[in-house]
N, C-alpha and C positions, 0 to 999 in steps of 0.2 A: 504494500500500500504506500503510495506516495504521500509524504507529509508536507505540509506548508512550512516554508522557512520563515521564522519569525525572529525579531530582535532578541527576545528572551532566549530562544534556543541558541542563537549565535553567541550570546554573551556567556551562557552556561558552558557551552562547548569550548569556547576560548579559555575560560577559567580552568576547566579540567585539563586542557592541553598544556597550559603553561605551568600547571601545578608541579609536575615532575613526580607525581604519586597519586594516591587516591584521596578524595575529599569527602567528608561527611556533609550532610545537608547543612548543618550549622556552620561548617567551614566555608561552604559555598555562599551561604547567605552573608557571612561576614565579608567575604571577598567582593561580592556584588553590591553590598550596601543595601539601600532601600529601594533600588530600582525595580526589583522583581519580588513579588510576594511569595510567601512560603508555599502556598498551594501550587503555584505555577512551577516552582523549582521541583517539588515532588512529582508533579505530572510530567514535566520534561525529562527528569531522570528516569522515571519508569518507562517512558517511550523510548529513550535512548537504549535502555536495557533490552526492550522488546525488539528493537531494530538492530541489535548487535553492535552498537557504537561504543557502549560502555559495559563494564561488568560490575556486579554488586558483590561486595565483600561484607560479611557479617563479622564484626570485630569481637574480640574477647570482652570488650566493654559493653556489648549489646547494641552498639551503633551500627548503622549501615554506611559503608563507604563506597564510593564510585570511582572507577579508574577507566581511562581510555583503553579501548581494545586495540591491540597490535597484532597483526598477522591473523586476523580472525575471518577475513573475507574470502579466503581461498576455498573453504568448504561450506557448502550450503546446508549441511545436516544440522542436527541439534546443536545449539550454541552453548558450550560449556567452558568453564575456566578452571580446570582442575590443576591448580598450582598453589604453592604456598605463598602466604603474605606475611609481612613483618610489620608490627605496630610498635612504634617507640612510645614507651610509657611516660617519657619526659616531655617531648614536643608534640606528640600525637600524630606524627607522620606515619602513613601507611603506604607500603610499597610492595610490588609484586617481586617475588624471588624467582630466579631461573630454575633452580634445582627442585626436583620432586622426590620425596622420600619413597622408599620401597616399603609397601605395606603387605604383610603376609596374611591374606584372607583364608578362612577355612575352605576346604575342598568343596567345589560346587558353587561358591559365592562369586558374584560378579559385581564389582564396583562400577557405578555409572557416573556418579559425581561426588565430590567432596569439597569441604570448606575448611581450610587449615590456616590458623593465624598463630604466629609465634610472637610473643611479647617480650620486650626487653628494652635496651637503650641503643639508639642508632649511633653510627660513627660520629656524627656531628655533635651529639649530646655527650658522648663519652669524652670528647676533647674539652668540654666546658668544665 
């Protein structure tokens, strides 16, 4: 389905692209100021997820974070993001990690999706 291009969508997408990681709704609202209301931000983020432009990360703090999808357009099958994320407990930064842990499932089990977040202190905050 073709969606309309709006100023709100453009601003939210630009904020996500320049963030260098994943942003929560609150972080996005803080970045955008009062130009876009909360409901619009939620609606746009959900549409971006549906369209495969961003992926949703459920943090260990219970918040939802959103990150720009990279290399997701090649396959048109079910859109998943089975990789590990890291959340800094000091600055709140959430980022996608490249490595995926090996998980030994019982015989006959098939994993379809997973959400894994490692919490700790990022390199920038360790230096402080």
